[in-house]
N, C-alpha and C positions, 0 to 999 in steps of 0.2 A: 169199163175195161180196166185191166190191171195197170196200176200206176207205179212207176219206178221211184217217185218222190226224190229225196235227196240222199239216198244211201250209197251212191256210186262214188264214194271217197276213194282217191287213188290209193292203192294198196301199199303197205309198207313191206315190201318183199324184194328179192333179187330179180332183176329183169333179165330175161333170156330171149334170144332170137331163135326161132325154129324155121325150118324150111320145109314146105309141103312138097309132095312128090312132083308137082308141076312147077316147082321153083318159086312159088309165092312165099314171101317173107312174112312171118307171123311173130307177134310179141306175146310172150308168156311171162308169168310170175311164179317164182318158186319160194315157198314158205318152208324153211328148214326146221326139222324136228331136232330136239335134243338128242345127241348121239348116245346109244345107237338107235336108229329108227326102227320101229316095229313093222312098218309097211309103207307103201307108197299109195298116194291117193290123187286122182285126177278129177277136177271139177269141170263138168260139161255144162255150160251155161245155156240160158234161154235165148230166144230170138229177141234182138234189140237190147239185151242186157249186157253191159260191159263187165269185164272180169272184176273190177273193183267192188262191185256189188257183193261179191262173195268173200270179201276180205275178212269179216268177223268170223264167219264159219271156218275159213281156212286157217286163221290164226288159232282158233280153238282146237281144230284137229291137229295142227302142228304141235300145240302144247301137250297133246295126248300121245305124241310119238309118231305121228304120220307126216311123211314128207309130202307136202301138198303142192300140186301144180294147177294153175288156172291159165286160161288163154283167152284172147280175143280172136274170134273168127275173122276171116278176110272181110273187108268192107265195114268193120266195126271197131270202135275204140282205138286202141293203140295199133291195130292191124289195118286201119282204114287208109285209103289213098287220100291225097290232098283234097280231092272232090269226088263225090259219088256220081256226079253227072257224067254219063257215058261209061261208067264202070260196069263191066259185064261179068257175070258169074252164074253158077248154078246153085240153087239153095242147098242141094245135096252135097255140094263141095265142103260145107262146114263139117260134115261127118266123115265122108269118105277120103277127104284130103287133109283138112285142118286138124280135126281131132285125132285122126290117124297119125299125124306127125307128132302130136303130143304123146300119144300112147307109145310110139316108137322111142321118143326121147326120154320118157319117164320110166320105161320098163327096165328092170334089171333082173338077172337070173336068180339073185339071192333073196329077194323080198317079194311078197305078194303085191299085186297091183289091183287096187279097187277104184271104182268110179262112182261119183255122186252126180246125178243128172238132174237138171231143172228144166221142165217143159221140153223144149227141143232137144235138150241133152238126153232125154229118154228115147227120142227118135234116132239120135245120132248113133247109138249103140248098134243098131241093126244095119247101119250104113258102113260101119268100120270094116276094112279088109283084114284088120288084125285084132278082131274082138277076142280071138283065142288067147291073147296075152293078158286078158283081164280076168280076175278071179272072183269078182262079185260086184254087183251094181245095185245102188239104192237110188231110186228116182223120186222126185217130188213134182207134182203138178203136170205130169205127162198125160196128154189126152189127144183126142182126135181132131179137136178144133172146129167141129161142126156146130153151127149155131143151134141146131135142134136139141143138143144136149144141155144147153145153157138155160138158166131161168129167164123168164120173159123180158125183164128190163135189160139184162146183158145181151140177150138175143137182138133186141132193137138197136142197141149201141153198135154191136158188131155189124149188123146189116147196114147201118148207116155208114160205118167206116168203109166196108167193102164196096158199097154201091154208089156212094155219093162223095164222101170226103176223099177217100183214097184215089179214085180216078181223076178227080179235079187236081189234087195236089201233085200226083205223079206226072200228069200231063204238063203242068206248069214248071215243075222243078227238075224232072228227069230222074227223080228218086222219090222215096217216101219220107217226107220231113216229119217223122214220127215224134221227134223231140218237141215240136210245137204244142203237142197235147200233154207233155210231161210223161209220156209213156215209155221213154227209153231212147236208145240211139236211133238216128236216121238209118233207113234201110235201103240197100241197092234196089233198083227197079226190078231186077229179075227175082229177087227174094220176095218182094211184094206180090208180083204176078203169080208166082208158083204157090205161095202161101194162100193167097186168095182163091186160086183155082182148087187146091186140095181141100180147103175148108168147106167147099160145097158138098163134100161127100161125108156120109155118116161115119165111115171108117178111114177117112183121110186118104192118103195116097194108095192105100190097099184097095180102094174102090175105083181107082183110076184105070180104065180099061187099056190105056196106052202104056202102063208101067207095071206089067206083071212080074218083071224081074225083082221088084222091091219085095214082094211077098216071098219070093224064093230066097232072097238074101236074108231076110229076117228069120226064116225057118231054119237057117244054118246056125243060129245063135244057140249056144248051150249054157251060157253063163247064168248062175243063180241071180235072180232079180227080185228086189222088193220094190213095189210101186205104191207110194203113199200119196193120197190126195185128201185135202181137207173138205169137210162138208160145206164150208162157206166159200170154196173156190169156184166162183161163178164161171170162170173161163174154162176150167178143166175139172168139173165135178166127177165123182166116182163113176158115173155111167159112161162118161167120155173116156176116162182111163180104161175101163173094161173093154170098150170098143176097140181102142188102139192096141192095148197090150195083148189081145188075142192074136196079134200078128207074130208074137214070139212063140210060135206054135210048139217048138221043141225045147224051150227053156223052162226051167223050174221057176215059175213066177208066183210070188206071194203078194197079194194086194192088202193094203192097210188103209182103212178109212178113218181119218182123224176127226173125231167129234170135238170141234173146238170149244163149244159151250160146255160140254161135260168135263173136258180136261182143263178148263179155265185158262186157256192159252190166249184169249182175246181174239181179235180179228187176224186171220191168216191170209185169206183170199188167195190170189195167185202168186204173190210176191213175198208174203210174210214168213215163208219157211226158212229164210236166211237172215231174218232180222233178230235182234237180241232176245225178244220174247220167246223165240222158238228153240232156245237152248235145250229144253227137255227132249225135243225131237233130235237134235244133234247127238245127244248122248245115246239115243236109241240106235241111230245109224252106226256109230262107232262100236256099240256093243254087238250089233249084228255082224259087223265085219270080224269081230273077235271070235265069233262062233264058227267062222268058216275055216275049214282045214285046207290050206293051199296045196294044190297038186303041182306046184311049180316045178319040181325036179323032173317030172315026167310029162309036162304039158307039151303037146305038139299041135301043129296046125292041122285041123281036121280036113282041110282041103288037099293035104299031101298023102 
């Protein structure tokens, strides 16, 4: 299973407080670009990964003229309550409320707004009520989460977590103490339960017969997307990516399969996209944003 290791160094950036539509207070970080900024960039992180993990990428993008914002979703990192025991939320809140607040705060009419998503961050795009404000999205490691897409050893580890370790730990603690395995932040109980439930489906929540509205919401997205996954990403291999990204039925989606051996990038896995060895990938992200022609002056909400 993907390891967070020791990369979650507190970021050297300006701390901001955001307020979600339901009143929940969130903590974000802003990495300022040399004036004038060429664009704004929002980093949508992965499940259980604190925003500090994206510091190096954010600093790099800021040095290239992007005004970068990261955030911790509710229940995580700097946006966590004093204790997760008894803390209630919906896993989808991270996109439809928390990331939506960051989009609202980071958007300006004079500059394009781009987003880089990591794993869950690629899910969150389709949950946003204000995705029409984003001009381009580049995701890494977004997939469907189903164990059947994973290589055999990872499949066994995941099934062990879902069926043995997770139920025991959450029953004892009242939340998932994920940090005990060095896998990232501890997770609220509701996040664990929903994540576990949707990971039993080959196409994640798109296959959940009780949530047809999610497929309908994702089909409203028209933002250009690049979805990049490494060949050694055991948690979200390219087949998993393809199963999930099909949900963006009306968006122009370009998939990129990163052959880590051929490119000499070393191990990437599920977390290495944002570690220093991946800087060649960061350059590709920013170059792609540069190719986009922002329709900002005429952009309207398609629901209106």
